[in-house]
C-alpha positions in Angstrom: 0.0 0.0 0.0 1.4 3.4 -1.0 1.1 6.6 1.0 -0.6 9.5 -0.7 0.1 13.1 0.2 -2.7 15.6 -0.2 -2.6 19.4 -0.4 -5.8 20.8 1.1 -7.3 24.2 0.8 -10.6 26.0 1.7 -12.4 28.0 -1.0 -15.8 29.7 -0.6 -16.9 27.5 2.3 -15.7 24.2 0.8 -12.6 22.1 1.5 -10.7 20.7 -1.5 -7.8 18.3 -1.8 -5.3 17.6 -4.5 -2.6 15.0 -4.8 0.7 16.9 -4.2 2.1 15.6 -7.4 -0.3 18.0 -9.2 0.7 21.0 -7.1 3.4 23.3 -8.6 3.6 25.9 -5.8 1.6 27.2 -2.9 1.2 31.0 -2.6 -0.2 32.6 0.5 -3.0 35.1 0.1 -1.9 38.6 -0.9 -3.5 41.9 -0.1 -5.8 43.2 -2.8 -5.2 46.7 -4.1 -8.0 48.8 -5.3 -7.7 50.2 -8.9 -8.2 53.9 -8.8 -11.5 55.1 -10.5 -12.5 51.4 -11.2 -15.8 49.9 -10.1 -15.8 48.2 -6.7 -15.7 44.7 -8.2 -12.5 45.4 -10.1 -9.3 44.9 -8.0 -5.8 43.6 -8.7 -3.5 41.5 -6.5 -0.1 43.2 -6.2 1.8 39.9 -6.8 4.0 40.0 -9.9 5.8 36.8 -10.9 9.5 37.4 -11.7 
């Protein structure tokens, strides 16, 4: 019997789990920055991949 490692996360009130072999990276939540003069439902995360 092989051991399986699961990466779990919580999204909109539901727990999910993925086999860690399908996970490339885990990024912690970032602060959301409001976009000036944009409607309230438009925001941008200030995370830029380098």
